[in-house]
Structures are given as C-alpha cells and as structure tokens.
C-alpha positions as CSV (number, residue, x, y, z in Angstrom):
1,M,0.0,0.0,0.0
2,A,1.3,3.5,-0.8
3,P,2.7,5.4,2.1
4,E,0.4,8.4,1.6
5,R,-2.6,6.0,1.6
6,T,-1.4,4.4,4.8
7,A,-1.0,7.8,6.4
8,L,-4.5,8.8,5.3
9,L,-6.0,5.6,6.7
10,D,-4.1,6.2,10.0
11,R,-5.4,9.7,10.2
12,L,-9.0,8.6,9.4
13,E,-8.7,6.0,12.2
14,A,-7.5,8.6,14.6
15,L,-10.4,10.9,13.7
16,E,-12.9,8.1,14.2
17,H,-11.4,7.4,17.6
18,D,-11.6,11.1,18.6
19,L,-15.2,11.3,17.4
20,E,-16.1,8.2,19.4
21,R,-14.4,9.6,22.5
22,D,-16.2,13.0,22.1
23,F,-19.5,11.2,21.5
24,R,-19.1,9.2,24.7
25,R,-18.2,12.3,26.7
26,A,-21.3,14.1,25.4
27,Q,-23.4,11.1,26.3
28,R,-21.9,10.9,29.8
29,R,-22.7,14.5,30.4
30,L,-26.4,13.6,30.0
31,K,-26.2,10.9,32.7
32,Q,-28.5,11.8,35.7
33,S,-27.1,11.1,39.1
34,I,-28.8,8.4,41.1
35,P,-29.8,10.8,44.0
36,S,-31.3,13.1,41.4
37,Y,-33.0,10.2,39.6
38,I,-34.6,9.0,42.8
39,R,-35.6,12.6,43.9
40,E,-37.3,13.2,40.6
41,S,-39.1,9.9,40.4
42,R,-42.8,9.7,41.0
43,P,-43.4,8.1,44.5
44,L,-45.7,5.5,42.9
45,N,-42.8,4.4,40.6
46,L,-40.6,3.9,43.7
47,L,-43.3,2.0,45.5
48,A,-43.9,-0.3,42.4
49,A,-40.2,-1.1,41.9
50,P,-40.1,-4.0,44.5
51,V,-43.2,-5.5,42.9
52,I,-41.7,-5.3,39.4
53,Y,-38.4,-6.7,40.5
54,S,-40.1,-9.5,42.5
55,M,-41.1,-11.0,39.1
56,I,-37.5,-11.9,38.5
57,I,-38.0,-15.1,40.5
58,P,-40.8,-16.6,38.4
59,I,-39.1,-15.3,35.2
60,L,-35.9,-17.2,36.2
61,I,-37.9,-20.3,36.9
62,L,-39.7,-20.0,33.6
63,D,-36.5,-19.5,31.8
64,A,-34.9,-22.6,33.4
65,W,-38.0,-24.8,33.0
66,I,-38.8,-24.0,29.4
67,S,-35.1,-24.7,28.6
68,V,-35.3,-28.1,30.2
69,Y,-38.6,-28.8,28.4
70,Q,-37.0,-27.9,25.1
71,W,-33.9,-30.0,25.8
72,I,-36.1,-33.1,26.6
73,C,-39.0,-32.8,24.2
74,F,-37.7,-31.2,21.0
75,P,-35.2,-34.0,20.2
76,L,-37.9,-36.5,20.7
77,F,-40.1,-34.8,18.1
78,G,-37.3,-33.8,15.8
79,V,-37.9,-30.1,16.3
80,A,-35.0,-27.7,15.9
81,A,-33.9,-26.1,19.2
82,V,-34.6,-22.5,19.8
83,K,-31.3,-20.6,20.5
84,R,-31.8,-18.7,23.7
85,R,-29.1,-16.1,22.8
86,D,-31.2,-15.1,19.8
87,Y,-34.0,-13.9,22.1
88,I,-32.3,-12.6,25.2
89,V,-30.3,-9.5,24.4
90,I,-28.7,-7.6,27.2
91,D,-26.7,-4.7,25.9
92,R,-28.2,-1.4,26.9
93,H,-26.4,-1.3,30.2
94,R,-23.3,-0.2,28.2
95,L,-24.9,3.1,27.3
96,P,-22.8,5.8,29.0
97,Y,-25.8,8.2,29.6
98,L,-27.6,5.8,31.9
99,N,-27.0,5.8,35.6
100,G,-26.8,2.6,37.7
101,I,-30.5,2.3,38.4
102,E,-31.4,2.8,34.7
103,K,-28.8,0.3,33.7
104,L,-30.2,-2.3,36.1
105,N,-33.7,-1.5,34.7
106,C,-32.5,-2.1,31.2
107,V,-30.8,-5.4,32.1
108,Y,-34.0,-6.5,33.8
109,C,-36.3,-5.6,30.9
110,G,-33.9,-7.0,28.3
111,Y,-33.8,-10.3,30.2
112,A,-37.5,-10.5,31.0
113,N,-38.7,-9.6,27.5
114,G,-36.1,-11.9,26.0
115,V,-37.3,-14.8,28.1
116,F,-40.9,-14.2,27.1
117,A,-39.9,-14.0,23.4
118,Y,-37.8,-17.2,23.9
119,V,-40.8,-18.9,25.6
120,R,-43.1,-17.7,22.9
121,E,-41.0,-19.3,20.1
122,I,-40.7,-22.6,22.0
123,T,-44.4,-22.7,22.6
124,A,-45.1,-21.7,19.0
125,R,-43.0,-24.6,17.7
126,T,-44.8,-26.9,20.2
127,E,-48.1,-25.6,18.8
128,Q,-47.0,-26.1,15.3
129,Y,-46.1,-29.7,16.0
130,W,-49.2,-30.7,18.0
131,C,-52.0,-28.3,16.9
132,P,-51.2,-26.1,13.9
133,I,-54.8,-24.9,13.6
134,R,-55.9,-21.2,13.6
135,H,-58.4,-20.2,16.2
136,D,-62.0,-19.4,15.3
137,R,-61.5,-16.0,16.9
138,E,-58.3,-14.3,15.7
139,P,-55.9,-13.5,18.5
140,R,-54.7,-10.0,18.9
141,A,-51.0,-10.7,18.5
142,P,-50.4,-14.2,17.1
143,H,-46.9,-15.5,16.9
144,G,-45.0,-15.6,13.7
145,R,-45.8,-19.2,12.9
146,Y,-49.5,-18.7,13.2
147,P,-50.2,-17.5,9.6
148,D,-48.9,-20.9,8.3
149,F,-51.5,-22.8,10.4
150,V,-54.5,-24.4,8.8
151,K,-57.9,-22.7,9.0
152,Y,-60.3,-23.5,11.8
153,R,-62.7,-26.3,10.8
154,D,-60.7,-27.3,7.8
155,A,-60.2,-31.0,8.7
156,A,-58.9,-32.0,5.2
157,A,-56.2,-29.3,5.2
158,Y,-55.2,-30.3,8.7
159,R,-54.7,-33.9,7.9
160,R,-52.9,-33.0,4.6
161,R,-50.6,-30.3,6.0
162,L,-49.8,-31.7,9.4
163,P,-46.8,-33.7,8.2
164,E,-45.5,-30.8,6.2
165,L,-45.8,-28.4,9.1
166,R,-44.0,-30.9,11.3
167,R,-41.2,-31.4,8.8
168,A,-40.7,-27.6,8.6
169,L,-39.8,-27.6,12.3
170,K,-36.7,-29.6,11.6
171,R,-35.2,-26.7,9.6
172,K,-34.0,-23.6,11.3
173,R,-36.2,-20.6,10.7
C-alpha cells in the first residue's frame, strides 16, 4: 500500500477514535445522578419497583423450566432447538448516559422480554407440532408461525398439511 494512503488511513482511524471519544463524553454529560433520579421519580414508581423486581424469580424459573422442556422434548419430536441467545439480548447497560439504576432496569427488561420471546418461540414450535390450527376468533397478536397454520374447521387441510408443518420444524427458521 502506498505510504500516503497508509498515512491517510491512520489519520482517518484517529479521527474516528476522537469522534467516538467525544460522542461518549457528550453522552456521559447527559447521565443523571442516582440521587437526582430518585428525587425526581414519582413516588408510585418507587413503590412499584419492588413488585416489578419480584417478578425476576418466576421469570428465572420459567427460563430454566422452558429450557429443560425444550432439551427433553424437542429432540424426541425432531424439532430444531430455539437458541436462547437469539432472544435474550442484554446490551443497553453499556450506554454511557444511563445511571446505575437505569442500567439495572435495562438489564431486567432486556432479560424479561427476551425470556418471554424465547418462551413464545418454543411454545409456537410446540403448537406447530401438535396443533397447527388457527383459532375461530383471531388472537390480537399471534406468533410468527400462526399464519402458516390451517384454517379453523378445515379438517382435510389439517390432515394433509400436518406432516409438512412438522417437517418444517426440523429446519431452522
């Protein structure tokens, strides 16, 4: 590579580093102190926090139990496993403009919502294996596999499509 091009790339890298440093500094200046955060919080929010955080126990149990369920049952049915890491994303705690409480809140919400998404995919695959039939009354927010299910009361389509819908579970989606 030509020396002037190498020098230009080095300078560009240094500029990117400076921009990133300045960006992080600007974000850190927006961080609210924990005492200020607590002082400015609504009293009802502070009172609700222990109730919200108490849900971590059933969420942990659900996470563990659904994982055990999948490890035992999915191989028996030939269903591809759901990758937990694809659903539980915890990264917002790295944002420099969040204080410790906000970071903890983000970890909690990322974990809880990730567990529920993970559970939803496992149960959606279970439903596709055992009962891939749409409901008579359309659910408000059906899972992503639901549109592939057979129509309610269409017995012929159910018998015809059940093997195909089960085979589809062997592939990653």
